[in-house]
KOLZA-724395 format. One record per residue: residue in three letters; x, y, z of N, C-alpha, C, CB in turn. Coordinates in pm, whole numbers, plus 32768, in hexadecimal, padded with zeros to 4 digits. Glycine has a CB too. Example, Ala and Ser with C-alpha at 12.3 -4.5 7.8 and 13.67 -1.06 7.14 Angstrom:
BEGIN
ALA85277DC7830C84CE7E3E830C85287EB6830C846B7E418389;SER85057F1F82C485577F9682CA850A8003831385807FC4823C;
//
This chain:
BEGIN
MET7B0FA40940137ADFA3FF3FB57A52A3993FAE7B47A3E53F70;SER79E9A3BE3F1E79A3A3673F2579A9A2FD3EFB795EA37F3F10;ALA7949A2893F16798DA2093ECE7953A1E53E30796BA17E3F34;VAL79A0A18D3DE37960A18D3D52795AA0CD3D9B79E2A1D53C90;ALA791EA09B3CF07913A00D3CF079469FF63C5678729FD33D18;GLY795F9F9B3C6379839F253BED79359E8D3BF27A2C9EFE3BFE;VAL79019EC23B5A78AD9E2C3B6178CC9DB83AF378099E4B3B4B;ASP78AA9D363AFE78F49CFE3A7B788F9C763A8B79C19CE23A84;GLY78749C243A3378329BC63A2A78729B373A5478099BD139B4;VAL782D9B0A3AA7783E9A653AEE77FA9A153ABD781D9A493B7A;PRO7811998B3AA577AB993C3AA8773A993F3AEC77CE98E73ABB;GLY76AD994C3AE1765B99583AFE763C9A053B2D765898F13B46;GLY76489A673B3376739B033B9D76D99B503B5776C29AE13C49;TRP77189B923B9877659C0A3B8377AA9BF43C4576E89CB93B49;VAL78279C3B3C1B78AB9C393C9C78B99CCA3C77795B9BC23C8A;VAL788B9CEA3CE378A79D803D1679209DB43D45785B9D9C3D7A;ALA796E9E153D2879EA9E413D7E79BC9EA53DD37A659E783D2E;ARG79DE9EE53E3D79919F5B3E7F7A179FA43EAC791A9F2E3F09;VAL7A359FFA3E747AB3A0633E7B7A9BA0F93EEB7AC9A0A13DC8;GLU7AD2A0DD3F417AAAA1763F977B42A1743FFF79E2A16B4016;ALA7B7DA1CC3FCD7BEEA22B401C7C6BA185401D7B9FA28240FB;GLY7C88A1473FB07CE8A0E43F737CA6A0523FB87D9CA10A3FA3;ASP7C53A0643FF87C0B9FEB402D7BC79FA13FD57BB1A008408C;VAL7BC19F373FDA7B529EC93F647B0E9E573F9C7BAB9E743EE6;GLY7A7B9E7E3F887A189E083FC479CD9DD73F4579A19E424043;TRP79989D463F5B79699D1A3F1C79059CCA3F4179AB9CFE3EE8;SER78A89CB23E94782C9C7F3E9E781F9C3D3E1A77C19CE53EBE;VAL77BB9BC53E4B77A69B7D3DBA77049B533DA3780C9AE33DB3;CYS76BF9BD43D48763D9BF93D3075F29BA63CCA763D9C7E3D0A;ALA75899B713CF775239B123C9875349B7A3C0D74599AFF3CE1;ASP74EA9C0A3C2F74B39C6B3BC274E19CD13BCB74359C843BBA;ALA74DC9D0F3B7774D29D8C3B6B748C9DF03BAD74BB9D953B13;ALA74159DFC3BE573E09E0A3C3E74179E193CCC73A29DC23C2E;ALA74499D973CD6749A9D7D3D6975179DC23D6274BD9CDB3D8D;VAL758A9DE73CF675CB9E4A3D0075BF9EB13D1975ED9E543CCB;LEU75679EE53CE375199F683CFE75109F713DAE746C9F5E3CAB;ALA74E89F1B3DEF74BB9F283E7775689F193E9A74359EA63EBC;VAL759B9EB63E8D762A9EE33ECC76969F273ED676579EB83ECF;THR767C9F713E4176CE9FE33E2D768CA08F3E5A76EE9FD53D8C;ALA7619A0793EB475CDA0D03EAE7647A16B3F207521A07F3EF1;GLY764EA1CC3EE276AAA2203F30770DA2373EDC76DCA1E93FAD;CYS771FA1DC3E7B77CFA21B3E1077A5A2803DE77819A1C53D72;ALA7810A2BF3DE577FDA3123D4A77FCA2F53CB07858A3623D42;ALA783CA2993CA177F1A2813C277821A1CE3C167829A2FE3B96;VAL7806A18E3BD877FAA0F53BC97839A0D53B31774DA0C03BD8;GLY7884A08C3B2578B6A05F3A8278699FCC3A7F7988A04A3A67;VAL783E9FAB39F478219F1639D578809EF93970778A9EF339A1;ASP787E9E87397278D09E74390878729E0338BB796F9E473936;ILE77EE9E50387277829E12381C774B9E8837C177059DCD387C;PRO77279E5C375776DE9EC436F976729F073740769F9E803679;LEU76799F84376E75D99FEE37A975C2A04A373275F3A06F3854;GLY75509FF836DE750AA037367D753B9FEB36007522A0D3367D;LEU74D79FBD35CF74DB9F69354074A29FDA34BE745E9ECB354E;PRO74E29F98346975009FD233C174439FC733A2758D9F3A3335;VAL7405A01C33427392A00A32F173BA9FF532807339A06932EE;GLY73A19F92321E73CB9F9631A8743D9F30317E73ECA0143197;GLY745C9F54311475059F3030E775689F8B310F75219F2B304A;ALA7571A008313075F8A0423145762DA01E31E075EFA0E9312C;PRO76BA9FFF31E476E69FC1327376FEA03D32E377829F64325E;ARG76EDA03633727710A08D33CB7774A0E533997735A050343B;ALA775FA15F33C777F0A1C23390785DA1A733EB77DBA2783396;CYS783AA16D347E78B1A16C34C178F3A0DB34BF7898A1A0354B;ASP78A8A074349978D69FF4345C7929A02933DF78529F893432;VAL7907A06533817970A07533157A07A0D6334F7916A0CE328C;GLU79EEA12733C07A5AA1A133E87AB3A12B34507A02A254344F;THR7A77A0DE34767AB1A07935077B09A02A34817A109FF2358A;ALA7ADC9FE4344E7AFB9F9833F57B909FBD33B77A8D9F9A339C;ARG7B71A03C33817BDCA0AB335B7C80A09233A87B94A14C3395;ALA7C11A0DA34227C78A0F734857D00A073349C7C19A10F3519;LEU7C9BA008349D7CE69F9A34F67D429F5734847C729F1F3548;GLY7D389FA433F37D9B9F4933A57D849EC333887E0D9F4333E1;ARG7E139E7633957E1C9DE8336D7DCA9DA333D07EB09DAF3368;ALA7DA79DDB345E7D2C9DA334A27CBC9D9D34817D169DCA34FB;ARG7C799DF134297C009DF833E57BB39D8A34277C0F9DEA334A;SER7BB49D0D34197B6F9CA633FA7B369C8134C27BE69C243390;SER7B769CA735067B359CC835647AC69D0435857B669CEC3589;VAL7A9A9D73350F7A009DC4350D79AE9D6E34BD79FC9E6734C3;PHE79119D18353978BD9CF634E478749D6434D9787C9C8834FE;PRO78539D90344D77F39DE3340F776F9DC8345077EF9DCD337A;ALA771E9E30349376B49E0D349F76509E09342876959E4C34F8;PRO75F19D8E343775869D7B33E875109DD433FF75639CFA33F4;PRO74A89DEB3399741D9DF333CF73C49D8E342D73DB9DFF3365;ARG73559DF6348473369DAD34DC72FC9D2534B572EF9DF33522;GLU72C29D0C342472569CC233F472BD9C5F33EF71FA9CED3371;VAL734C9C4B33CA73989BDD33B6738C9B9B342E741F9BF5338E;LEU73D99BFB34A273D89BC1351C73449B75355B74089C323571;ALA72FF9BA3350872879B6B352C72669AC23513722A9BBE34E2;ALA72999A9034B7729C9A06345472AE99B734B3730E99EF33DC;GLY726D994934A4728D98B5350C72DC989F34F7725498393513;THR731E9899349A73A1982834527414987E340F735D97B633C0;HIS749E983C341574E398A333AD74D1988B3310758298A033C6;GLY745E983432FC746B98393245740598A1323F743B979631D6;ASP738A98A4328073339905327C736E9994329172D298E432D8;ALA73BB9997330473DB9A4D330E74509A37327A744A9A9F33E5;CYS749C99D5324F74DF9A2131D9744D9A4D317E755E99AD3176;ALA742B99D4315373A39A2530C8736C9AA430F372F899BF30AB;VAL734F9AD5316472F09B5431A473829BCA318672AD9B373286;ALA74049BAA31CE74879BF63192748F9C2C310D74F49BA23193;ARG747B9B9130D174AF9BD1304374569C21300574D39B6E2FDB;ARG73C19C173017734B9C572FDD737D9CE1300572AE9C263019;LEU73839CE330A173A19D8130A6740F9DDB30AF73719DA930FB;THR74829D95308F75009DA9309675819DA43039750C9D6E30DE;GLY75129D3E2FD575639CE02F5E75F59C8D2F98759B9D582ED3;ARG75EA9C593010764F9BFB303476219BC930B876DF9C3A3039;ALA76819B5630C176319ACB311C766B9B0D319D767099FB30FA;ILE76549AE1322F76469B1932B176D09A8E32F075769B1632FA;SER77529AC4330F77AC9A253336774C99F233AF78799A3B337F;LEU777F997233AC7766993A3404776C998634A777B198D733E6;GLN77FC999634C6783499F6353877BD9A68355B78CC9A4934FD;SER77899AAA352377379B14350A76B99B05350D774D9B4534A6;PHE76799A6E3516762C9A4E351C76189A2F358F761E9A1A34D7;HIS76889A0935D5769B9998366B768899FB36D0774A993E368B;ILE76AF9A78368C76A49B1536FC76169B6E36E677389B9C36CA;GLY75EB9B2B36C1751D9B50368274FD9B75370574909AA7363D;PRO75119B05376974949B0537E974C19B7E3801748F9A91387D;LYS75479B83383275B79BF138A975719C7F383276CC9BC738A4;ILE758A9C8E37C4755A9CF137B874C19D5B37CE757E9CDF376B;LEU74939CF437B073DF9CD637C673B49CFC386473B09C1137AC;ASP741C9CC1388F740F9CE0392173FF9D47395D745D9CC33958;TRP748E9DB0391A74789E573943741B9E9338CF751E9EBC3947;ASP74069E6B386773949EA3382673229EC9383A737C9E7537EC;ALA73059E2E388D72729E2838E072629E8F3958725D9D8C3926;LEU72CB9EE4397A729B9F5439FC72829F9C39BA72EE9F933A6F;PRO71CE9FC63A217195A0363A1471EBA0A03A097145A0473A6F;ASP7247A0B03A0572B9A1303A3E732BA1383A5772ADA15E3AA0;ARG7374A14C3A3973F2A1513A427446A1DD3A477413A10739E0;PRO746CA1D63AE77492A2493B027527A28F3AB27498A23A3B91;ALA7519A2F33AAC7565A3533A4275F8A31E3A8D7537A4213A47;HIS762BA2EC3B0976A5A2F53B3976E7A2313B3F7690A3543BE0;VAL767EA1DF3AC376B2A17E3A9C76CEA1833A107670A1203AC0;VAL772EA1493A167778A18D39A377B9A0FE392D780EA1F939F9;GLU77ACA11538E0780BA08338777879A08C388D7814A07B37CD;VAL78F0A01C388E795FA034389379CF9FBE382F796CA03E3927;HIS7A279FC037E97A639F6937E17AF29F19383A7A6A9F89377F;PRO7B019ECC38697B7B9EDF38D17BE49EB638787B789E823966;GLU7BF79E7F37EE7C5C9E5037BA7CA19ED337897C3B9DE83755;LEU7C389F2A37657C659FCD37267CB9A01937977BC8A03E3701;ALA7C439FED38357C75A04F387C7D1BA01138BF7BF8A07638F1;LEU7D3B9F7638EA7DB39F4F38DF7DEC9F95388F7DC39EDF38C6;ARG7DFD9FAB38017E95A00637927E81A07E37BD7E91A01236C7;ARG7E15A0A737FF7E34A140382A7E72A17B38A97DC1A17E382A;LEU7E5DA0E838E47E9AA0DC39727F28A0E9398B7E7CA06139A7;ALA7F5AA08339057FCFA04138F67FEFA06338727FC99FB23911;PRO7FFBA0BA3821800EA0B7379B8097A099373A7FE4A1253783;ASP810BA09E37D88186A034379A816F9FAD37958205A03537E9;VAL80FA9F6237C580F29ED237B780A99EA0372E80A69E9C3833;GLY81059E2A36ED80B09DD2369780789D6736D480F49DA0362D;PHE7FE69D9436ED7FB89D12372F7F979C8E36FD7F589D2B3765;ALA7F7E9C0937447F819BA737087EDD9B95374980069B413721;SER7EC59B3436FA7E439AFA37137E1A9AFD37AD7E439A6836DF;LYS7DB69B0638047D799B0538477D8A9A88388C7D1C9B29381C;LYS7D909A2A38297D7799B238397DE79956386D7D48998F37C9;THR7E7099A038707F089954386B7F00999138F07F9C997E37ED;ALA7F80993C39257FBA995039BD7FF999ED3982804A98BB3A06;ARG80449A0F3910807B9A8238FD80099B00390580C59A743879;GLY7FDF9B0038AD7F4E9B4738C77F1F9B6D39487EE49AF5389D;ALA7F139B0339937EDF9B233A1D7F429B4B3A657E9D9ABA3A63;GLY7FA09B7C3A5080289B9E3AB480249C163A6980CE9B373AB6;GLN80399C3E39CD80369CB539AD7FC09D3739EB802F9C9C392A;ARG7F619CDA3A067EB49D593A327EF69D4C3A9D7DDA9D2B3A36;LEU7F209CEE3AEF7F0E9CEF3BB57FA69D5F3BC57F329C033C2A;ALA80069D843B40805E9DD53B60800F9E643B4D80DE9DBB3B0E;ALA7FDF9E563AD17FB59EF63AA47F319F293B057F7E9EFC39E7;LEU7EF69EDB3B597E7D9F053BC17ECA9F213C127E0C9EA53BF7;SER7F559EE63C4E7F889F313CA47FE09FAE3CAD7FB19EEF3CD2;ARG7FC29FF73C3B7FE0A0773C247F61A0C83C428015A0873B9B;TRP7EE4A09E3CA27E7EA0C73C827E7CA0A03D2E7E23A08E3BFB;LEU7E75A02A3D557E469FF53DCF7E899F8A3E187DD19FCD3DBA;ASP7E859F763EAE7ED69EFF3EE97E969EA33E8B7EC69ED63F97;VAL7EB59E443E287E8C9DBE3E007E7B9D663E597ED89D873DB3;PRO7F079D5F3E957F009CE43EF27E909CDF3F647F879CDB3F3A;ALA7E969D1B3F907E159D683FD77D869D483FB97E199DF53FB8;ALA7D759D8A3F687CF49D843F0B7CCC9CF83F267D0C9DA43E5F;LEU7D3D9CA13EF27CEA9C003ED37D299BB93F117CE09BB73E42;ALA7D1E9BD13FB37D4B9BAA40287CEC9B2F403D7D489C1D4094;ASP7C2A9B6D401D7BAA9B43405D7B729B383FE67B5E9B9E40C8;LEU7B869AF73F877B479AF23F017A9B9A983F2C7BC79A8A3E83;PRO7A0F9ABA3EEA79CC9A643F2379A199FD3EA379599AAB3F76;ALA797999983EF47948993A3E98791599473E0278EF990C3ED3;GLY794898CE3D9B78F198FC3D2A794599593CEB7865993B3D52;ALA79AB99923D0079E799FF3CBA7A8399ED3C8A79DA9A753D16;ARG7AAD99DE3C047B0799D03BC47B699A1D3BC77AE899C53B6D;LEU7BFF9A053BA27C429A693BC47C2D9AE13B457CD59A353BE1;ASP7C099AA83AE67C289AEE3A867B949B5C3A817C4D9A863A02;ASP7B409B1A3AC87AAF9B503ABA7AF69BBD3B447A019AC53AD9;VAL7AFE9BA83BB07B309C3E3C1D7B9D9C803BD57B799C163CCE;LEU7C099C783B6E7C399CD53B3C7C139D573AE77C709CA13B15;ASP7BCD9CDA3A977B4E9D6F3A527B1E9DA43AAD7ABC9D5039F8;ALA7AD99D833AEE7A819DB23B5B7ACF9E403B997A6E9D2F3BD4;LEU7B559DFE3BC77B9B9E833BF27BCB9EEC3B667C2F9E503C51;ALA7BEF9E9B3B167C0D9F073AA27B7F9F793A7C7C369EA03A06;ALA7B199F3D3A7B7AA09F543A9F7A739FCD3AC67A889F0E3AEF;ALA7A9F9FF13B3A7AA5A03A3BCB7B12A0833BC67AAC9FE03C4C;TRP7B7CA0813B717BB3A0F13B537B96A1653AF37C0BA0CD3B3D;SER7B3BA13D3A9F7ADCA15F3A137A7FA1D43A897A62A0A739B2;ALA7A6AA16A3AE679F5A1C83B3D7A1DA2223B6D79B0A1993BA7;ARG7A86A2163BD47B03A28D3C1C7AE8A30A3BA77BDFA2433C17;ARG7B13A3003B267B26A36B3AC97AC8A3AB3AB37B4EA3513A5F;PHE7A2AA3523AA079C9A3B23A917978A4003AEF7983A3833A56;ALA79B0A3B53B6A7982A3E23BE579A4A4593BFB79A7A39D3C47;ASP7A56A47D3BC87AB3A4DB3BDE7A95A5493B887B36A4AB3BCD;GLY7A3FA52E3B1B7A31A5B73AA07A8EA59F3A3F7A55A65B3AD6;VAL7ACCA52E3A347B71A53A39DA7B41A4AC39667C3BA5053A6A;ALA7AFAA452395A7AEDA40338E87ABAA403389E7ADEA3BA38E7;GLU7AF4A3E737FB7ADDA3ED37627A62A3A037887B56A3A736E7;LEU79E5A3C837117980A3833702798DA37836717906A3B7373C;LEU798CA3033674799CA2DF35CA790BA2BD359F7A0BA24935A3;GLY78EEA2EB35257863A2E534CB77F9A2E934FB784DA2823485;ALA7814A384353F778EA3DD35907729A3D0356B7786A4643594;GLU76C0A3923565763BA38F350F75BFA35835757650A31E347F;THR756AA35D352674FFA32135AC7477A2A2355D748CA3DF3602;ASP746EA266359F7414A1FB358573A8A21F355673F7A1B335E6;ASP7340A191352A72ABA1B934FD726DA1BF3560725FA16534A4;ARG72A3A1CE35DD7259A21936537291A27D36BA7229A1BC36A2;GLY72D5A2D536897308A33236C57365A31E36F572D3A35F3706;ARG73ADA2AB370E7410A29F37697488A2D637537424A22E377F;ALA74D9A2DA376B757AA2FA3767759CA292372A75D1A30C37EE;MET75EAA28E36B77651A217368276E1A23F368E763AA1F235E2;PHE7749A22836C977CBA217369077FDA1B936B8781DA26F369C;VAL7881A1C236BB7902A1A237177962A1CA375C793AA17A36F5;ALA7969A1B637FD7995A24238487A20A1F738437946A27B38FB;LEU7A6AA25838547B26A21E38547B5AA27C38B77B96A23637A7;
//
C-alpha cells in the first residue's frame, strides 16, 4: 500500500508522520517546502492548517461545515481569515483589518497561527495530493462512540491513543519520536494521516469544496 503522511504544527515548524504498510516514520521540518520534500512519493498528505484563504467577509465553507460536524467541539475550528489580516504585524492591527474586511476581530489564537498558515500559502504551487484535514473531526469519525476530553488532559490523550489504535499499532509508532514533538502534536499528525489515507483511497468526504482566489482547491478531507 502506498505511503501517506499527516502533518501538524510544532514550535518552529511541522511534525510529519509518514505511514506505510502500518509502519510510521517521523520527521520534524522547518517549513512547508521541507514537508513537501520529506513526503515526496506519498499518495496523499493531510495537513492540519488552513490551505486556501477567504476573500472578503464570507467565511470559508469548509470552516462552516467542519464546525457544524464537530458540534460541541466546534471551538477547535479556527476560521481562516483573509490574507491581508494575516499580513498585519500586530494582533491589534490584524483586528483592525479584520473588522474592516469581515466585520469582526480575529482571535489571538488565530493570529498566532498566522505564520504557519502563510507558510503554506506562500508555496508557489500546492500539489493536489496535499489536502487540509482536521484531526479532531478525524478522531470523532474514527471513534464515534467516544466522548473526547480535551487533548491537553491525560484522559483526552488516552482516548486519542485508544482511538488511533483502531487503525495503527500506536505504541510502536510512538516508540521513537523526534525531538521537539509534543504528544498532542504527534497524535494529531497520526489523525491527519488517517484522513490522508482515506483521501488516497478515494473514500474521503470533502467538506466545503470550493476554490480559493488562486484557483486552488479549498476543502477539508475527512
